[in-house]
ZAMARGU-4260 file (C-alpha; in steps of 0.2 Angstrom, whole numbers, plus 5000, padded with zeros to 4 digits):
<rodrens>
0) 4669/5087/5104 | 4664/5076/5118 | 4675/5063/5126 | 4665/5049/5118 | 4668/5056/5101
5) 4686/5057/5105 | 4686/5039/5110 | 4676/5034/5095 | 4689/5043/5084 | 4703/5035/5093
10) 4695/5018/5088 | 4700/5021/5070 | 4718/5015/5074 | 4735/5021/5079 | 4743/5032/5066
15) 4727/5037/5058 | 4727/5054/5050 | 4746/5054/5049 | 4757/5053/5034 | 4764/5036/5029
20) 4782/5034/5035 | 4795/5039/5021 | 4804/5024/5013 | 4821/5027/5006 | 4824/5024/4988
25) 4836/5009/4991 | 4821/5000/4999 | 4807/5007/4989 | 4815/5001/4972 | 4822/4985/4978
30) 4821/4972/4964 | 4806/4960/4966 | 4812/4948/4952 | 4827/4945/4941 | 4820/4957/4928
35) 4823/4971/4939 | 4841/4966/4944 | 4853/4976/4934 | 4871/4972/4930 | 4871/4953/4934
40) 4867/4945/4918 | 4878/4930/4920 | 4870/4925/4936 | 4853/4928/4930 | 4856/4917/4914
45) 4863/4903/4925 | 4849/4903/4937 | 4836/4904/4923 | 4843/4888/4915 | 4844/4879/4932
50) 4825/4883/4935 | 4820/4878/4918 | 4829/4862/4918 | 4825/4857/4936 | 4844/4857/4941
55) 4842/4869/4956 | 4857/4867/4968 | 4854/4865/4987 | 4866/4879/4992 | 4871/4895/4984
60) 4884/4907/4990 | 4883/4925/4983 | 4898/4937/4984 | 4902/4954/4979 | 4905/4972/4985
65) 4893/4981/4996 | 4876/4986/4988 | 4877/4975/4972 | 4861/4965/4977 | 4867/4950/4987
70) 4853/4949/5000 | 4841/4955/4987 | 4845/4941/4975 | 4844/4929/4990 | 4826/4935/4993
75) 4822/4934/4975 | 4828/4916/4974 | 4818/4912/4989 | 4802/4919/4981 | 4806/4909/4965
80) 4808/4893/4974 | 4791/4895/4984 | 4780/4904/4971 | 4764/4894/4967 | 4757/4906/4954
85) 4741/4916/4954 | 4731/4900/4954 | 4741/4891/4967 | 4747/4876/4956 | 4763/4883/4949
90) 4780/4876/4950 | 4797/4884/4955 | 4799/4898/4942 | 4812/4911/4938 | 4798/4924/4936
95) 4789/4924/4953 | 4771/4930/4950 | 4771/4943/4964 | 4753/4939/4968 | 4752/4923/4977
100) 4752/4922/4996 | 4770/4916/4997 | 4777/4930/4986 | 4768/4943/4997 | 4774/4935/5013
105) 4792/4934/5008 | 4792/4952/5001 | 4785/4957/5018 | 4798/4946/5028 | 4784/4937/5037
110) 4785/4919/5030 | 4790/4907/5043 | 4798/4895/5031 | 4811/4908/5025 | 4823/4912/5039
115) 4835/4926/5036 | 4850/4925/5049 | 4863/4939/5052 | 4879/4929/5055 | 4887/4945/5062
120) 4876/4943/5077 | 4874/4924/5077 | 4892/4918/5076 | 4892/4905/5089 | 4892/4886/5086
125) 4876/4885/5097 | 4867/4896/5085 | 4871/4884/5071 | 4866/4869/5081 | 4848/4877/5083
130) 4848/4880/5064 | 4852/4862/5061 | 4839/4856/5073 | 4826/4865/5063 | 4832/4858/5047
135) 4824/4841/5051 | 4807/4848/5051 | 4797/4851/5035 | 4791/4868/5030 | 4775/4874/5038
140) 4766/4880/5022 | 4779/4884/5009 | 4787/4872/4996 | 4805/4874/5003 | 4812/4879/5019
145) 4825/4893/5014 | 4839/4898/5026 | 4847/4915/5021 | 4863/4918/5030 | 4870/4936/5028
150) 4888/4940/5031 | 4892/4922/5032 | 4910/4925/5034 | 4907/4931/5052 | 4903/4913/5058
155) 4916/4905/5069 | 4927/4891/5064 | 4917/4879/5075 | 4901/4885/5068 | 4907/4882/5050
160) 4912/4864/5055 | 4896/4861/5063 | 4887/4866/5047 | 4897/4855/5035 | 4888/4839/5036
165) 4871/4847/5035 | 4876/4858/5021 | 4883/4843/5011 | 4867/4832/5012 | 4853/4843/5017
170) 4835/4836/5017 | 4826/4839/5000 | 4815/4852/5007 | 4829/4864/5013 | 4839/4876/5003
175) 4854/4887/5009 | 4858/4904/5002 | 4874/4913/5009 | 4879/4931/5006 | 4896/4938/5010
180) 4908/4952/5005 | 4923/4942/5011 | 4923/4927/5000 | 4942/4923/5005 | 4937/4921/5023
185) 4925/4907/5019 | 4933/4889/5022 | 4936/4880/5006 | 4926/4865/5013 | 4910/4876/5013
190) 4914/4884/4996 | 4915/4866/4988 | 4897/4862/4994 | 4889/4878/4987 | 4886/4885/4969
195) 4895/4901/4969 | 4890/4917/4960 | 4901/4933/4960 | 4890/4948/4958 | 4900/4962/4948
200) 4901/4980/4951 | 4887/4988/4941 | 4894/4998/4926 | 4892/5017/4926 | 4881/5017/4911
205) 4869/5005/4918 | 4868/5015/4934 | 4865/5031/4924 | 4850/5023/4915 | 4843/5016/4932
210) 4845/5032/4941 | 4837/5042/4927 | 4822/5031/4927 | 4820/5032/4946 | 4822/5051/4946
215) 4808/5052/4933 | 4797/5041/4944 | 4801/5053/4959 | 4797/5068/4949 | 4815/5075/4951
220) 4825/5084/4937 | 4843/5081/4935 | 4855/5086/4922 | 4864/5072/4913 | 4881/5077/4921
225) 4873/5077/4938 | 4867/5059/4936 | 4883/5054/4929 | 4892/5061/4944 | 4881/5052/4956
230) 4884/5035/4946 | 4903/5037/4946 | 4902/5042/4965 | 4893/5026/4968 | 4908/5015/4963
235) 4898/5001/4956 | 4886/5000/4971 | 4867/5002/4967 | 4863/5004/4985 | 4876/5018/4988
240) 4870/5026/4972 | 4852/5026/4977 | 4857/5034/4994 | 4866/5048/4985 | 4851/5050/4973
245) 4840/5051/4988 | 4850/5064/4995 | 4851/5074/4979 | 4832/5073/4977 | 4830/5081/4994
250) 4843/5094/4989 | 4834/5099/4974 | 4817/5098/4982 | 4815/5117/4980 | 4811/5115/4961
255) 4820/5116/4945 | 4834/5105/4937 | 4848/5100/4949 | 4865/5102/4940 | 4882/5095/4942
260) 4888/5109/4953 | 4875/5107/4966 | 4878/5088/4966 | 4897/5091/4967 | 4894/5103/4982
265) 4883/5090/4990 | 4896/5076/4988 | 4910/5088/4994 | 4920/5086/4978 | 4930/5100/4970
270) 4924/5107/4953 | 4929/5095/4940 | 4935/5109/4928 | 4945/5117/4943 | 4954/5100/4945
275) 4958/5100/4926 | 4964/5118/4928 | 4974/5115/4943 | 4983/5100/4935 | 4986/5111/4920
280) 4994/5124/4930 | 5005/5112/4939 | 5011/5103/4924 | 5015/5120/4916 | 5026/5125/4931
285) 5014/5139/4936 | 5016/5136/4955 | 5009/5153/4961 | 4993/5151/4951 | 4992/5132/4956
290) 4993/5137/4975 | 4980/5150/4973 | 4968/5138/4965 | 4972/5126/4979 | 4969/5139/4993
295) 4953/5145/4986 | 4946/5127/4985 | 4952/5124/5003 | 4944/5140/5009 | 4927/5134/5001
300) 4928/5119/5011 | 4936/5106/5000 | 4945/5092/5009 | 4964/5092/5004 | 4964/5073/5003
305) 4949/5073/4991 | 4959/5087/4981 | 4973/5075/4978 | 4961/5061/4974 | 4953/5072/4961
310) 4970/5075/4953 | 4973/5057/4953 | 4956/5054/4944 | 4960/5068/4932 | 4978/5060/4928
315) 4970/5043/4926 | 4957/5050/4914 | 4969/5059/4903 | 4980/5044/4902 | 4965/5033/4897
320) 4960/5045/4884 | 4978/5046/4877 | 4979/5027/4876 | 4961/5024/4870 | 4954/5040/4862
325) 4937/5033/4859 | 4933/5032/4878 | 4931/5051/4878 | 4915/5049/4866 | 4905/5038/4878
330) 4887/5043/4881 | 4890/5045/4900 | 4905/5055/4899 | 4903/5073/4905 | 4907/5087/4893
335) 4921/5094/4904 | 4929/5077/4904 | 4928/5076/4885 | 4935/5094/4881 | 4949/5094/4894
340) 4953/5076/4891 | 4956/5079/4872 | 4965/5095/4875 | 4977/5090/4888 | 4980/5073/4880
345) 4988/5082/4865 | 4999/5093/4876 | 5005/5080/4889 | 5017/5066/4886 | 5015/5048/4893
350) 5031/5051/4903 | 5024/5067/4911 | 5007/5058/4915 | 5015/5043/4923 | 5027/5053/4934
355) 5012/5064/4939 | 5003/5048/4944 | 5017/5042/4954 | 5020/5058/4963 | 5002/5061/4967
360) 5000/5043/4973 | 5015/5045/4985 | 5009/5062/4990 | 4992/5055/4995 | 5000/5044/5008
365) 5010/5058/5015 | 4995/5069/5016 | 4985/5056/5025 | 4999/5055/5038 | 5004/5073/5039
370) 4998/5084/5054 | 4992/5097/5042 | 4985/5089/5026 | 4984/5106/5017 | 5002/5110/5019
375) 5007/5092/5014 | 4996/5095/4998 | 5004/5112/4995 | 5021/5103/4995 | 5015/5090/4983
380) 5010/5103/4971 | 5026/5112/4972 | 5036/5096/4970 | 5026/5091/4955 | 5027/5108/4947
385) 5046/5108/4948 | 5047/5090/4943 | 5039/5093/4926 | 5053/5104/4921 | 5065/5090/4922
390) 5069/5078/4908 | 5067/5060/4908 | 5083/5049/4912 | 5084/5045/4893 | 5083/5063/4888
395) 5096/5068/4901 | 5108/5055/4895 | 5105/5060/4877 | 5107/5078/4881 | 5124/5075/4890
400) 5130/5064/4876 | 5126/5076/4862 | 5133/5091/4871 | 5151/5083/4872 | 5154/5079/4890
405) 5171/5086/4896 | 5183/5073/4903 | 5197/5073/4915 | 5215/5070/4908 | 5214/5051/4908
410) 5197/5051/4899 | 5186/5049/4915 | 5171/5060/4918 | 5175/5075/4929 | 5160/5079/4940
415) 5167/5096/4944 | 5166/5101/4926 | 5149/5094/4921 | 5140/5096/4904 | 5132/5112/4897
420) 5115/5116/4904 | 5102/5111/4891 | 5092/5125/4883 | 5078/5131/4894 | 5083/5121/4908
425) 5087/5127/4926 | 5103/5123/4936 | 5093/5111/4946 | 5087/5102/4930 | 5106/5101/4925
430) 5110/5094/4942 | 5096/5081/4941 | 5101/5076/4923 | 5119/5073/4928 | 5114/5063/4943
435) 5102/5052/4933 | 5114/5050/4919 | 5129/5043/4929 | 5124/5025/4930 | 5124/5024/4911
440) 5136/5011/4904 | 5141/5024/4890 | 5150/5035/4903 | 5167/5031/4910 | 5167/5028/4929
445) 5171/5042/4941 | 5189/5044/4946 | 5191/5044/4964 | 5203/5056/4974 | 5204/5044/4989
450) 5222/5038/4990 | 5216/5021/4997 | 5205/5019/4982 | 5218/5024/4969 | 5232/5013/4976
455) 5226/4995/4982 | 5235/4991/4998 | 5248/4977/4998 | 5246/4967/5014 | 5261/4956/5018
460) 5257/4954/5037 | 5243/4954/5049 | 5250/4970/5055 | 5247/4977/5038 | 5228/4972/5040
465) 5227/4981/5056 | 5235/4996/5049 | 5222/4996/5034 | 5207/4995/5046 | 5214/5010/5056
470) 5217/5019/5039 | 5199/5016/5034 | 5192/5021/5051 | 5185/5003/5054 | 5187/5005/5073
475) 5176/4991/5079 | 5185/4978/5067 | 5202/4985/5072 | 5198/4983/5091 | 5192/4965/5088
480) 5208/4961/5077 | 5219/4968/5091 | 5211/4960/5106 | 5201/4944/5100 | 5212/4936/5087
485) 5225/4923/5091 | 5234/4922/5074 | 5238/4904/5068 | 5243/4907/5050 | 5244/4921/5038
490) 5248/4920/5019 | 5247/4936/5008 | 5237/4936/4992 | 5246/4934/4976 | 5239/4937/4958
495) 5236/4918/4956 | 5230/4913/4974 | 5220/4921/4987 | 5226/4927/5004 | 5223/4916/5019
500) 5221/4920/5037 | 5219/4907/5050 | 5215/4912/5068 | 5208/4906/5085 | 5195/4918/5091
505) 5196/4925/5109 | 5182/4923/5121 | 5175/4940/5117 | 5176/4939/5098 | 5159/4941/5089
510) 5153/4925/5080 | 5154/4933/5063 | 5171/4941/5064 | 5178/4929/5050 | 5164/4935/5038
515) 5167/4953/5043 | 5186/4952/5040 | 5184/4943/5024 | 5171/4955/5017 | 5182/4970/5022
520) 5198/4963/5014 | 5189/4958/4998 | 5180/4975/4996 | 5196/4985/5000 | 5211/4976/4992
525) 5205/4971/4975 | 5210/4953/4980 | 5202/4938/4986 | 5204/4933/5004 | 5199/4917/5014
530) 5197/4919/5033 | 5195/4903/5043 | 5193/4899/5062 | 5204/4886/5070 | 5198/4877/5085
535) 5212/4865/5088 | 5228/4876/5087 | 5231/4889/5100 | 5240/4902/5089 | 5250/4916/5096
540) 5246/4929/5108 | 5234/4943/5103 | 5242/4960/5098 | 5235/4967/5114 | 5243/4954/5124
545) 5259/4956/5116 | 5259/4975/5118 | 5254/4973/5136 | 5268/4960/5139 | 5280/4972/5131
550) 5275/4986/5142 | 5276/4976/5158 | 5294/4970/5153 | 5299/4987/5149 | 5292/4993/5166
555) 5302/4979/5175 | 5318/4983/5165 | 5317/5001/5169 | 5312/4998/5188 | 5328/4987/5189
560) 5339/5001/5182 | 5351/5008/5195 | 5346/5026/5191 | 5327/5022/5193 | 5331/5012/5209
565) 5339/5027/5216 | 5324/5038/5212 | 5312/5026/5220 | 5323/5025/5236 | 5323/5044/5236
570) 5304/5045/5235 | 5297/5031/5245 | 5280/5025/5239 | 5282/5032/5221 | 5277/5021/5207
575) 5280/5021/5188 | 5264/5028/5180 | 5270/5031/5162 | 5285/5027/5151 | 5290/5039/5137
580) 5304/5035/5126 | 5313/5051/5122 | 5331/5044/5123 | 5341/5030/5130 | 5353/5027/5144
585) 5371/5025/5143 | 5382/5012/5152 | 5383/5023/5167 | 5364/5025/5169 | 5364/5043/5163
590) 5351/5048/5151 | 5357/5050/5133 | 5353/5065/5123 | 5335/5064/5117 | 5333/5057/5099
595) 5323/5066/5086 | 5305/5058/5087 | 5296/5070/5075 | 5285/5075/5090 | 5278/5057/5092
600) 5278/5048/5108 | 5276/5029/5111 | 5268/5024/5128
</rodrens>
């Protein structure tokens, strides 16, 4: 081949002879009119009536989760507004012809009068000012100038404020269409100027029919269970489902029908039947076999977090079947779900299912935070397996009541004796039953062995209050009462009147000392006490000051004694460091015989 021939062949154009670039299913099967839009019947009905009656709003806001068709709907509305029909004389219609110049240009995103703006990258007020400047000019060729602002919630507050006036009274040739996933972030001043449409999650059945149709067009074969699994994994999002379907088509490109197992492996999900089997083993208390199933799934690459989520889905499904049995006969329900759901529903109580749900939900959060998720999931399985052996609180109370609970001599419940263990229950079950049953109003209160609780103290003086704080080991409160309370008045409590304590706080007293003391006395004496602060009366010395004064006076008295003076004279520079009263002195200054002190010494 000559150089000239190569040049002539190159004149054919770039990309000649090459295969066309592959287009993903989410773009290839994007709806071009409202008849292709699935799951949004309420919005389509409202827009249809608006176009037929000529009551077309100047601004729309579309909201919903990802992948339900917000941007696609905005483009379809833009086509409907500007379609002129095959003959070029048509009016705005809910059914764009798809043949006119404007329909083609909008579909190919090249019509200059339809501007699609990404608010995530154009958040500034200057960007909105440029938009407002363009609003004044009429469309170049189309009927309406349409502004589609995607993710509009990303605009700044100033940008929203700049848009308000134009949004409220735009020129007749301008239409605004906003799309957002975060409707709560949109200022109410903007919402009030728009006609709002909430796009719903698409139901599983509608997705199954849609994906089956597309799989047929692509020449791919899927089992009903596989399509249903993809539809459920899409979680109501058409785009997410199409992305998964695209991946599944590639997975099954080798030929033959793609089954549920292959799709489940592609999605990284555990086998549905193994999830049912695992739950059955757990609720039967077969811990060893449940851990074996868990270990095998983990070894095969299953994510521990997803395993817990699968168990939650299974528990939710069984609970739904138990409440509404007809749901198991739905056309999109997998055979495994039907068989296992009906089987386990008859064997599991609602109490067991709700407890399993609560335990798994709490365990899921623990597993997500744990350094080793698989170990956390194993502990969840073990706890749940042992929990299923335990009775409900109502059953525990009934079991204890029916078994004739032993009581102490005065009729109170004796926790050291307990009740007989129910048939088939383990010792741990019995302990749980007693603990849960204790709050029941039918049982007598527990008799305490604490002497302070058995005999309510009778406080006749402030000294008795300090003694009680020491007895109940309230060290901080005692220290404050001793060092920071100048007592002004004290009245003991009587059966007919509360006790009263009036004091002046010291400089180091906490601000809530009165509340602390009042709460302490009310809780531990069985009587009502009123503790008040006096700011006018001085009160007596604190206990610490009196004790310190007594020690100084005693030191001075002893140092003046003839016997002690002779000692100090004999040992110059000596000082009295400590005073211990082990006896008195007689009139001559000779120490008396020590008195019996029971081994106690007072400094």
